[in-house]
C-alpha positions in Angstrom: 0.0 0.0 0.0 1.0 3.6 -0.5 0.3 5.5 2.7 0.7 9.2 3.4 1.0 10.2 7.1 0.2 13.7 8.1 1.4 15.3 11.4 0.5 19.0 11.9 3.5 20.0 14.1 7.2 20.2 14.0 7.8 19.9 17.8 8.6 16.7 19.5 5.2 16.5 21.3 3.5 13.5 23.0 2.0 11.9 19.8 5.1 12.6 17.6 7.0 9.4 18.5 4.0 7.1 18.2 3.2 8.5 14.8 6.7 8.2 13.5 7.1 4.7 15.0 4.0 3.6 13.1 5.1 5.1 9.8 8.6 3.6 10.2 7.2 0.2 11.1 4.8 0.2 8.2 7.7 1.0 5.9 9.8 -1.8 7.3 6.8 -4.1 6.5 7.1 -3.3 2.8 4.6 -0.4 2.4 5.4 2.8 0.4 5.2 5.2 3.3 5.4 9.0 3.1 5.5 11.3 6.1 4.6 15.0 6.1 5.1 17.2 9.1 5.0 20.8 10.0 7.5 23.4 8.9 9.7 24.7 11.8 9.7 28.2 13.1 13.3 29.3 12.5 15.8 29.3 14.1 14.5 26.3 16.0 15.3 22.9 14.3 12.5 20.7 12.9 12.7 18.1 15.6 10.2 15.7 13.9 11.7 16.0 10.4 15.2 15.3 11.9 14.0 12.3 13.8 12.2 11.0 10.7 15.4 11.3 8.7 17.3 9.4 11.4 14.9 6.5 10.8 15.3 6.5 7.1 12.1 8.4 6.2 12.4 11.3 3.9 9.9 13.8 5.4 7.8 16.1 3.3 8.2 19.6 4.7 6.8 21.6 1.8 3.5 22.2 3.7 3.2 24.6 6.6 1.1 22.1 8.6 0.6 24.3 11.7 -0.8 22.7 14.8 -3.6 25.2 15.1 -6.2 26.5 12.5 -5.1 29.5 10.5 -7.4 31.5 8.2 -4.6 32.3 5.7 -2.2 29.3 5.8 -4.7 26.5 6.0 -6.4 27.2 2.6 -2.9 27.4 1.0 -2.0 24.1 2.7 -5.2 22.5 1.5 -4.5 23.4 -2.1 -0.9 22.2 -1.8 -2.0 19.0 -0.1 -4.5 18.3 -2.9 -1.8 18.8 -5.5 0.5 16.4 -3.5 -2.3 13.8 -3.3 -2.8 13.9 -7.1 0.9 13.4 -7.6 1.4 10.6 -5.0 -2.0 8.9 -5.4 -1.8 7.3 -1.9 -4.2 4.5 -1.1 -4.8 6.0 2.4 -4.1 9.3 4.2 -3.4 8.7 7.9 -3.9 11.7 10.2 -2.7 12.1 13.7 -3.8 15.6 14.9 -6.8 17.8 14.5 -5.5 20.3 12.0 -4.0 17.8 9.6 -7.3 15.9 9.9 -9.2 19.1 8.8 -6.8 19.7 5.9 -7.0 16.1 4.8 -10.8 16.0 4.7 -10.9 19.1 2.6 -8.0 18.1 0.2 -9.3 14.5 -0.4 -12.8 15.6 -1.4 -13.7 14.0 -4.7 -10.4 12.1 -5.0 -11.7 8.8 -3.6 -8.8 8.6 -1.1 -9.9 7.5 2.3 -8.9 9.3 5.5 -7.9 7.4 8.6 -7.3 9.1 12.0 -5.4 7.9 15.1 -6.7 9.5 18.2 -3.7 9.7 20.5 -5.6 11.3 23.4 -6.6 9.2 26.4 -10.0 10.9 26.7 -12.8 11.6 24.2 -12.5 15.0 22.5 -14.9 17.8 23.3 -18.2 17.4 21.4 -18.2 20.8 19.6 -19.2 21.5 16.0 -15.6 21.3 14.7 -14.9 17.9 16.3 -18.2 16.5 15.2 -17.2 17.3 11.6 -13.9 15.5 12.1 -15.4 12.5 14.0 -18.0 11.9 11.3 -18.4 9.3 8.5 -16.2 11.5 6.3 -13.4 9.8 8.3 -13.4 6.2 7.1 -11.4 4.7 10.0 -10.8 6.0 13.5 -8.2 4.3 15.8 -8.5 4.7 19.5 -6.6 3.3 22.4 -9.1 1.4 24.5 -12.7 0.1 24.6 -14.2 2.6 27.0 -12.8 5.4 24.8 -14.4 3.8 21.7 -17.7 3.8 23.5 -17.4 7.4 24.6 -16.5 8.5 21.0 -19.4 6.5 19.6 -21.8 8.1 22.1 -20.6 11.7 21.5 -20.0 11.8 17.7 -21.8 10.9 14.5 -19.2 8.4 13.2 -20.5 4.8 12.9 -19.2 2.5 15.6 -18.1 0.0 12.9 -15.5 2.5 11.7 -13.9 2.7 15.2 -11.0 0.3 15.9 -9.4 -0.3 19.3 -5.6 -0.7 18.9 -3.1 -0.6 21.8 -0.3 1.9 21.7 3.1 0.5 21.1 6.8 0.9 22.1 10.0 -0.3 20.5 10.6 -3.6 22.3 14.1 -3.8 21.0 15.0 -0.6 22.8 12.9 -1.2 25.9 13.9 -4.7 26.7 13.7 -6.3 30.2 16.8 -8.3 29.5 18.8 -5.4 28.4 21.6 -4.3 30.8 21.7 -0.8 32.1 24.7 1.6 32.0 26.6 0.9 35.3 28.0 4.5 35.4 24.4 5.9 35.7 23.7 3.9 38.9 27.0 5.2 40.2 26.2 8.7 39.1 22.9 8.5 40.9 24.5 7.2 44.0 22.4 4.0 44.0 23.4 0.9 45.9 22.5 -2.7 44.8 20.0 -3.2 47.7 18.2 0.2 47.4 14.5 0.1 46.7 14.2 2.8 44.0 10.9 4.5 43.4 10.9 6.3 40.0 8.8 9.0 38.5 9.1 10.3 34.9 7.2 13.5 34.3 7.4 17.2 33.4 7.4 18.9 36.8 4.2 20.8 36.6 1.5 21.4 39.2 -1.1 19.2 37.7 1.1 16.1 37.8 0.1 15.3 41.4 3.6 15.6 42.9 2.0 16.6 46.3 0.5 13.1 46.6 3.7 11.5 45.5 5.8 13.3 48.1 3.3 12.8 50.9 3.3 9.0 50.1 7.1 8.8 49.9 7.4 10.6 53.2 5.2 7.9 54.8 7.0 5.1 53.0 10.4 6.3 54.0 9.7 5.7 57.7 9.1 2.0 56.9 11.6 1.4 54.1 15.1 2.4 55.3 16.7 1.7 51.9 14.2 3.8 49.9 15.6 6.1 47.2 13.6 8.3 44.8 14.6 8.8 41.2 13.0 11.9 39.7 13.4 12.1 35.9 12.5 15.2 34.0 12.4 18.9 34.4 9.7 21.7 34.2 8.7 25.2 34.9 7.5 24.5 38.4 10.3 22.1 39.3 11.5 24.0 42.4 8.0 24.4 43.9 6.5 20.9 43.1 9.6 18.7 43.6 12.8 20.3 44.9 11.3 21.9 48.0 9.2 18.9 49.0 12.2 16.6 48.5 14.1 18.7 51.0 11.9 17.8 53.9 13.9 16.0 56.7 12.3 12.6 56.2 13.6 12.5 52.6 17.1 14.1 53.0 19.6 12.1 51.0 16.9 10.0 49.4 15.8 12.1 46.4 17.9 12.1 43.2 17.1 14.5 40.4 18.4 13.1 37.1 17.4 15.9 34.8 16.1 15.3 31.3 17.4 11.9 30.0 17.1 10.6 26.4 18.3 7.8 24.2 20.2 5.0 25.9 20.5 7.0 29.2 16.7 7.2 29.5 16.4 3.4 29.0 19.2 2.8 31.5 17.5 5.1 34.0 14.3 3.1 33.8 16.4 0.0 34.5 17.6 1.6 37.8 14.0 1.6 39.1 12.5 -1.0 41.3 9.0 0.4 40.7 7.6 3.4 38.8 4.8 5.7 40.0 2.4 7.3 37.5 -0.4 9.5 38.9 -1.8 11.4 35.9 -1.3 11.4 32.1 0.7 14.3 30.6 0.7 15.6 27.0 0.8 12.0 25.8 -2.7 10.7 26.6 -1.6 7.2 25.5 0.6 7.0 28.6 3.4 5.6 26.6 5.8 5.9 29.5 3.8 3.2 31.3 4.3 0.8 28.4 8.0 1.6 28.3 8.3 0.7 32.0 6.3 -2.5 31.7 8.5 -3.5 28.7 11.6 -3.0 30.9 10.0 -5.3 33.6 9.4 -2.4 36.0 6.1 -2.7 37.9 3.9 0.4 37.9 1.9 1.9 40.7 -0.7 4.1 39.0 -3.7 6.2 39.8 -7.1 4.6 39.2 -7.9 7.1 36.4 -8.5 7.1 32.7 -6.4 4.9 30.4 -4.1 4.0 33.3 -6.8 1.5 34.4 -6.4 -0.3 31.1 -2.6 -0.5 31.2 -2.0 -1.5 34.8 -3.8 -4.7 35.7 -4.1 -4.4 39.5 -2.0 -7.1 41.3 -0.7 -8.5 38.0 1.8 -5.9 36.5 1.5 -3.4 39.3 -1.1 -1.7 41.5 -3.9 0.8 41.0 -4.5 3.3 43.8 -6.8 6.2 44.5 -5.5 9.7 44.7 -4.5 9.0 48.3 -1.1 9.2 49.8 -1.8 6.4 52.3 -2.8 4.0 49.5 0.2 4.8 47.4 2.6 4.5 50.4 1.1 1.1 51.3 1.5 -0.2 47.8 5.1 0.9 47.7 5.9 -0.6 51.1 4.3 -3.9 50.1 6.6 -4.1 47.0 9.6 -3.0 49.0 9.1 -5.7 51.6 8.2 -8.6 49.3 10.9 -9.3 46.7 9.2 -12.4 45.4 6.0 -10.4 44.7 8.0 -7.6 43.0 9.8 -10.2 40.8 6.5 -11.8 39.9 5.0 -8.5 38.8 8.2 -7.7 36.9 8.0 -10.9 34.8 4.3 -10.4 34.1 4.9 -6.8 33.1 7.5 -7.7 30.5 5.4 -10.6 29.2 2.4 -8.3 28.8 4.5 -5.8 26.8 5.9 -8.5 24.5 2.4 -9.8 23.8 0.5 -6.5 23.3 2.8 -3.5 22.8 5.2 -4.4 20.0 5.4 -2.1 17.0 4.8 -4.9 14.6 1.7 -6.0 16.5 0.3 -2.5 16.3 1.2 -2.1 12.6 -0.5 -5.4 11.6 -3.7 -4.2 13.2 -3.5 -0.8 11.5 -3.0 -2.6 8.2 -6.2 -4.5 8.9 -8.0 -1.1 9.3 -6.6 0.1 6.0 -7.7 -3.1 4.3 -11.2 -2.8 5.7 -11.4 0.8 4.6 -10.2 0.1 1.1 -12.5 -2.9 0.8 -15.4 -0.8 1.8 
């Protein structure tokens, strides 16, 4: 198949890596894949285009493809996209964000080229007039992350339920591999000992990420787990207020380690340092990809009983679900700290779950089935 992916942004936002991973995997499976992304605002580099090139994709950057609607640029883009479609003649146009979806529906009119959309958000979009136009039968296939989201979209929008497909998000299992060794120098850099019980959190340090619950729970757990260490991965505008100051309380002195922003092999190795990971609320990536990455690394996850997290973390199997309550979170962490056999069991189940459900090829095969159904229709 010839497939054109559209991504209306140039920044490395939450959905960018899943969209690129899918395009790259479909190409590796023998499809003729083209990837168009937004044009950067100079002098900043085009992060998505550069990442696409690193994966062997030659990105199309001739369109502006802005993230938000624009009364001047969008009509220009729509005409340019229509000309591109006539030249490429793709079998399917696959959209990932609202503005590229709008442009695609306009540009494909009368060309008999079906539009498919991946909804990367973990919650159903607002039901306004604009979204009702996008989530309608003009869109021939809509991919969502879990069953309850499919039901919510079906109830809120005019698109036929038969056009909605539930497909798990995916991660690169060759990169996030439970059997992969970490970088020993990172553990030394972080000051971690072999017997430490390491609680990790990976998040932009913003007020809405529930850090207050996290630190309340860790303060309680520290009194019962002498070898507790806290690995805080990331950075953010409110880092000092939401993380640095709470970590300085006397019960946590010497226990909190700020790694800063980590990427590439260092990010993977940092996950490997964790005994358990805490995830209390989704960030910009509604698919909660960071949870899948941890599970693939064999790191059990303690997550809030909220949204898509409930679908990813099977309670008592690959981790624990807790309410927004410091006592519940602390109890779950202490239980895992005190029972090594339980922790190892959850770790094995987490890695097995990821291998079975979250591989890139598994996802791509299911997306191919959506394309085939749309083209058959």
